[in-house]
C-alpha positions in Angstrom: 58.1 0.0 113.1 55.7 -1.1 115.7 57.8 -2.0 118.7 56.5 -3.3 122.0 59.1 -3.0 124.8 58.8 -5.4 127.7 58.9 -4.7 131.4 62.7 -4.8 131.6 62.8 -1.4 129.9 61.8 1.8 131.5 58.5 3.1 130.1 60.0 6.6 130.3 62.9 5.5 128.1 60.4 4.1 125.5 58.5 7.4 125.5 61.8 9.3 124.9 62.6 7.1 121.9 59.5 8.2 120.0 61.5 10.5 117.8 63.3 7.5 116.2 60.7 4.8 117.0 57.4 6.7 116.6 55.2 3.6 117.1 57.1 2.3 120.1 55.1 1.4 123.2 55.8 -0.1 126.5 53.8 -3.0 127.9 52.5 -0.6 130.6 50.8 1.5 127.9 48.5 -1.5 127.2 48.3 -2.6 130.9 50.2 -5.8 130.0 53.0 -5.6 132.5 51.6 -8.4 134.7 50.7 -10.7 131.8 52.4 -13.9 130.9 54.8 -14.2 128.1 52.2 -16.2 126.1 49.7 -13.4 126.5 52.2 -10.7 125.5 53.3 -12.8 122.5 49.7 -13.2 121.4 49.0 -9.5 121.9 52.0 -8.5 119.8 51.1 -11.0 117.1 47.5 -9.9 116.9 48.4 -6.2 116.8 51.4 -6.2 114.5 54.1 -5.5 117.1 57.6 -6.7 117.3 58.8 -7.5 120.8 61.8 -5.7 122.2 63.2 -7.5 125.3 66.3 -8.1 127.4 64.9 -11.5 128.5 65.9 -14.8 127.0 62.3 -16.1 127.3 61.1 -14.4 124.1 64.3 -15.5 122.3 63.4 -19.1 123.1 59.8 -18.6 122.1 60.9 -17.0 118.8 63.0 -20.1 118.0 60.1 -22.4 118.7 57.3 -20.5 117.1 59.0 -18.2 114.6 57.4 -14.9 113.5 55.1 -13.2 113.9 55.9 -11.5 116.1 59.5 -10.7 115.5 61.8 -10.4 118.5 64.6 -8.0 119.1 66.7 -9.2 122.0 69.0 -6.7 123.6 71.8 -8.6 125.4 72.9 -5.8 127.7 74.7 -5.7 130.9 73.0 -3.9 133.7 73.3 -0.3 132.7 71.8 3.1 133.3 68.6 4.1 131.4 70.5 6.7 129.5 73.0 4.1 128.2 70.2 1.8 127.2 68.5 4.6 125.4 71.7 5.5 123.5 72.1 1.8 122.6 68.6 1.7 121.2 69.1 4.8 119.2 72.4 3.5 117.8 70.6 0.3 116.8 68.0 2.0 114.6 69.4 0.8 111.3 69.9 -2.8 112.2 66.4 -2.9 113.7 64.9 -1.2 110.6 66.6 -3.7 108.3 65.5 -6.7 110.4 61.9 -5.6 110.5 61.8 -5.0 106.7 63.1 -8.4 105.7 60.8 -11.4 105.8 62.8 -14.4 106.6 64.2 -13.9 110.1 62.2 -13.9 113.4 65.0 -12.9 115.8 67.5 -10.1 116.0 70.1 -10.3 118.8 71.9 -7.1 119.6 74.7 -6.9 122.2 77.0 -4.1 123.3 79.9 -6.0 121.6 78.1 -6.4 118.2 76.9 -2.8 118.0 80.2 -1.1 118.6 
């Protein structure tokens, strides 16, 4: 599961998720934190990543262009990094299932849907 977390997530959190998402990286790892959404989209597409975001921009791009890359959109209220990390961990199975199937390009996970 190659996941590319955008700048709305802490790079430290992404690092700490490596036990459940071993191929997860933050934009910062590739020096992409100042790139446009188009550039990030193209990087993810060319390198086999799915984008994990809290931003609706990638959601909209996914609806227009489809996959690849796939988009995992976390609709979270402002919360502490530890809460975000726990939410990511508890979303392992829905993310895994989404990435394995071939027809969908967007997975929306919210605090309400993951309870």
